[in-house]
N, C-alpha and C positions, 0 to 999 in steps of 0.2 A: 334575776334580771331577764327580761324578754330578749330573745335572740333576734337580730335584725332580719327582716324579711328577705334580704338579698342573699343571705348565707344560711342554708338549711342547718338545723341544729345538729344533725347527724354527720355533717361533713366538716372536718377541720379547715380552718382558713388556709393553712399551708397547702392542702390538697387543691383547694379552689384556685390558688395562685399557680400551681403547677399545671392546671388544666387550661390556663389561658392560652390563646393562640400562639403558635410558635414564632409569629412575626415580631414578638416583643424584642426591641433592641436592633432590629434589622433596618438598615437604611432603605428608604423608599427609592432612592436614586441608585441603588446597587446595580451594577451592570447585569443585563439580562443573561449574559453568558455564564454567570456564576450559578444560575439555576437550571442550566440545560442538563439533560440526561447525558452522562458521559458515554454510555453505551451507544446512544444514537449518534453522537458526534463522531465517535471513533468509527462507526460504520460508514458514515458519509465520507470521512477522510480516506478510509481503506478502499472504498469503492472508487474514489477519485484516483488513487494510485493504481487500481486495477486498469483503469483507462490508459494510464501512461505505460503500463506494461504492454498493452496491445500495440501502442505506437512503437515502443522500443523493439519488440520482437518482430514487427513487420519490417522495419528498416534494416534490422539485422539479418533476417532471413532473405529478404529480397536484394539487399545491397551489399551484404558481406558473405556471399557464397553459401547460402543456406545454413546459417548458424542462428540458433536461438540463444539470446543472452539472458533470458529470464525463465523460459520454460525448459527445464532440464530434461524432462521426459522426452521431448522431441530430439534433444541432442543425443541422448543415450541410444535412441532408436536409430538415428542417422549414423551414429558412430558404429553401432553393431552391424548395420547393413554394409557400411563402407569397409569394415574390417573383413566381412565375409566375401568381399570382392564385387559388390554391386558397382555398376558403371557410374562414373561421373558424380560420385558422392564424396564430400570432403572428409578428411580425417583430422587434420591439424586444428582447423577452426573449432569444430565441436569439442575436441579434447581440451583446447585452451579455455573455451567458455565454461566447460564443466569444472576445470580446475579453479578458474577465477571465481565462479559462483560459490564453490565450497570454501574458498579462502574468505570471501566476503561474509558468508553465513557464519563461519567460525569466529571471525572478528566481531561481528554483531552479537553473537551469542556471548562472547567473553565480556564485551562492554556492558551488556544488559543482564548479565548473570545474577547479580546481587541487588538489582533494583526492585523496588516495590511494584506491585501490580498497578496498571494504569499508565497514563502518559506522564513521563518525567523529563527532566533535563536531558538525560541520555537518549531518550526516545527522539527528542527534537534533534539532537546532534547526529544520530544515526540516519534519520530520514533526510536531514539537511545535507549530510555527506553524500547520500545518493543523488540528491538534486544537483549539488555542486559538481560532482563527477560527470553526470549526464550533460549538464550545461557546458562544462569545460570541453568535454569530448565533442559536443556539437559545434562549439566555436572552432575547435581545431579542425573538424571535418569540413566546415565552411571555408576555412583558410586554405586547407590542403586536402581536397577530396580524396578519400581512401580508394585504392584500387585493389580488387580481389587478388589474394595471393602475395601481397606486399607486407613488409614488416609493420608498416603503419596500420594496415587493416587488422593484422593479428593483434597488435597492441591495443587498438581500439576495442576489439572484441573482448579481450581478456579483462581490461579495466572496466568496461561496461558491465560485464558479467559479475565482476566483483561488487560493483555498485548495487546490482540487483540482488546479490546475495545478502548484502547489508539490509536492504529494504525487506527482504523476505524474513530475515531474523527479527527485525524490529516489529513487523506485522505479527509474527508468531508470538512474540512476547505480549502484545496487546490482546491476542486471542479473540479477535472478532469472529464470531461463529460464521462459518461458511464462506469467509472472505480471506484468502491468503495473500491476495494481490498478484500472485505470479502464476497460478494455475486455476482452472475451473473444472477439472475432471471430477473431483470429489463434490464440488458444488452441483454439477449436473446430476451426479448419482443421488445426492440427497433430494434434489428437486423432483426427480422421477420416483424414487423409492418411497418418499413421504407424501406423494401426491394423493389426492382423493381417488384417482384412477387406480392406484395401487392399494387402495384400502387404508391410506394414512389420513392424517388430519389436514395436510396441506400447509402446515405451519412453516413459516420461513420462506414461502415461495417468492415473496417480493424481493427480498435481499438476494436470494439466489438468482432469480431472473435478472435483476439489475447487474449483478456481477458478470453474468454471461454477456448481456447486451453491451456493457461498457467495454469489456475487453474486445468484443467484436467491433465496436465503433472505433476504438483506439487503433486496431489493426487496419481498419479502413482508412483512417486519417493518415497513418504511416505510409500505406501503399499509395494513397493519393498524392502525398508529398513527393514520393519518388517518381510517380508518373508525370506530374506537372513540372517538377523542378529538375528532373534527372537524378541519377543515382548519387553523384557526389553531393550536390546541393541538397537533395532530398534527405539524405542521411543526416546531414548537419542540422537542417531545419527541424526534422523529427525529434532529434535528441535535444535541441534547444527547447522545443515545446515541452517535452517530457520533463526536462530539468526545471523549467520555470514552474510548471504545475506542481511538481514535487516540493519545491521550495515554498510555494504558497501554502500547500497542505501542512508542511512542517511548521510554518509561522502561525497558521490558524490554531493548530494543536497546541503549540507552545503558549500562545496568548491566552487561550481558553484555560489551560492547566494553571497558568500563573494567576489568572483572575480567580479561579476556584480556590487556590491556596490562600490568597489574600483574604477572600471572603470568609474562609474558615477561621 
């Protein structure tokens, strides 16, 4: 019997079926989000959180007696100089921030320890907890503006640092290259060391550059809030902004991950 012209004699029909486009069975109206590159979306979300880190650190350093609540390198340096007797440098604030951050990072690491790679329900919960804490502290600061050296200011510093530790642990679990959300020292090192000027390929310059620019912009926004609104109101406004943006990022990540699981 002659073989149909549409199927070569040397190729079994089952093979031709397997070679059909992968779109078979896929709904044309499936959400676009299910086909996004997860690495790209994670990058966008972590860059967004890098911006909020700039806001948080600016209001903390300028409004809470030179304390960083996200950048622990700065706190360790300030604490070391203060303990060596440098004038007018705080000790208690940086120490509390350092302890709070370590606690938050430990909690985040424990929550995410046995989760699969990628964005999961616990990722959403951890990032959302950071946003809720920042938002709540911001509302509290608006209602009762913190004054340097008071118990309320120290409590705000400690809890906010704990929230940023949670964020850092969750970002570390996602492992977006060059974007930790809380520091850019390693990002700057990679940007320079891998540049064409240094004999490298220049790979990753866009994400590295954006991380630096966004934390810079965030710090500028935080400083501007304090300048325009005053220390008390500015701290609250900055933290509310950071909290809202973080919650939006958590929601976007959660909805995307859910849509992807449903599509699978």
